N, C-alpha and C positions, 0 to 999 in steps of 0.2 A: 631596619626595619620598625613602621610603628606596632604600639601593644593594638591588642584586636580583646575586645571579649568575645571569652565563649565556655561555652555551656558541655562539660561533660558529665556525665553518667559516669559516677564511682560509687563502688560498693549498693549501689540499690540508689543509690540519694544524686540528684541535679546540685553538682558546681556551678559554681561560676567563675572564672578565671580573668583574668590583662594579662595578656605576655603577646611576646613577640611571637607569630603562629609558628616558628622557625622553631623555637625550643624543644628543645625534646621533651618524652612525656614523665621520664623518669626528674626532671630535674620542675616539671610542674608539678606531679605529686610530692616528693620528698618539700621542696621550698613554699609552694603557694599552698598544697592542701595539707603539710604537716603530717603525711603518710609517711614512715622512715622505711617499709617494711622490704622496699625495694631499694635494692643498693648497688653504687654502682663500682662495677671492677674494672672488665680493661675500657669501656666507653667506647668498644665495635661491636657490639653484639654477640662474640667470642666465648663470653666467658657465663653466661645465666645466669648472673646477681643478680639484675635488675627486672628480671623476669616476672609480668603479671600477665590475667588474661583479659585479652579483648573479643569480646563476643564468646567467649569461654573457649578458647585458643590462646595458647602461650605468644607470647610476644615481648620481648627483648625491647624493654621503655630506653633505654638509653640511646637509640639512636633512629627514633622515630618521631616527626615535626607532630606536636601533639595537634595543629592544623588537620592531620588524615586519622586520628583519633577521634577527634569533638563529633557528639552526639553517639555516639558507640560504646555497648556495656561494657566497662575496664573493672578490672576484681583485685585488690590487692590482698595482699595477707592479713591486711585487718580486715576484710572483709571476708574473711572464711569461719568466723567464729569469735568466742568470748573470754576471759577471764574464766566468766562463770560457766561456761561451754564450748570445749573447745571443739574443732573440725575433728571428726573420725584422724584425718590426717596428720593436724596437729598431736594429737592423742601418741598414736602409732610413733610419732617421731622421738616423744618423750619418752616412751616405753620401750621404744630398739636402742634409745641413747643412739640417735643416728646421727648428732647434732655436734661432731666435739667446739669448734671455733665458732660453728654456727654462721658465719657471712654468708656463705652458698646457698642454705640452708631453705630461706623463703622464696629463692629462684625454683626450686628442688620440686619443691610444695606446690608450688603454684601449675608444675608440669605436670606434676602426679595428678594433681586437681584435674586437670583436661583431660589424662589418659584416663582417670576413673569417671568421671560423667560419659566417657564416649566407650569406655571397654569394663566395666563394673568388675571382670574378671581374668584378668591379665595374666600374662606368663612374664617366665623372667626374665625372655627375651620380650616381650611387648613393654615391660619396665626397664628394663637396659638400652633399647631403642629412644622408647618418650625421654629419656635423664643424657640420649650423648654429649648435648650441647651444654653440659653445664660440668665445670670443674672444681672439686673438691679438689682442697691441697693437703686435705687430714687423714685422710684415707679411711672414710668411714662408709665406701661402697657398698659393702655386705650388709649390714645394719641398713644408709638405707632400704636396701631391698628390700630389705626382711621391717622395715616398715611399710610400706608401699603395702606389701603383702597383709600387712597385718589388719593396715584400715583397709582393702579389698572387704578382707573377710567380715573386719565391723560392718562394715553399709552390706553385707551378703547375710551379718546377721550367721554367718560362719565358723568357727575356729581358724585362727590363722595358719595353726600345724595342717589341717587339713589339706588350706590351700596352698600351702608349701609344696604339700605333698603328693598333690596333684599337681603342682608345676615341674616338678623335678622329672614325672616321667612325659 
């Protein structure tokens, strides 16, 4: 197929790319826009490493043609915070040491962001349900859940121990 120029809204900025419309969004983000946060894992939308937000909802970018996303709001991990001002989720993942190898974490953070935007006070059950499509082989699941609870508390202005206590009831 021939390349087509498409306009994408990525991290709040309009970006123009010229590519085959059937190219997976993941490859456009990584190769054309140099946004390396979303990662290639399985290539089948089953591991979550490539998760980005599209119109605020998690989407596995490895198997979605860029033509289906043109004109919609795309948020990648690079759009959450900066070195000077991390997003509370990013800070919580650091504080809880929730990333061991780090490969899956960007996708997990993006799904957690969508969860906290929709449900600022999620239960542990809500968190595990929101992250069920993510594979993490390092075994940091408990720390990941605590990190999401910590971020929810930070966003709500409460202590993470109070949130954790309320989630166990």
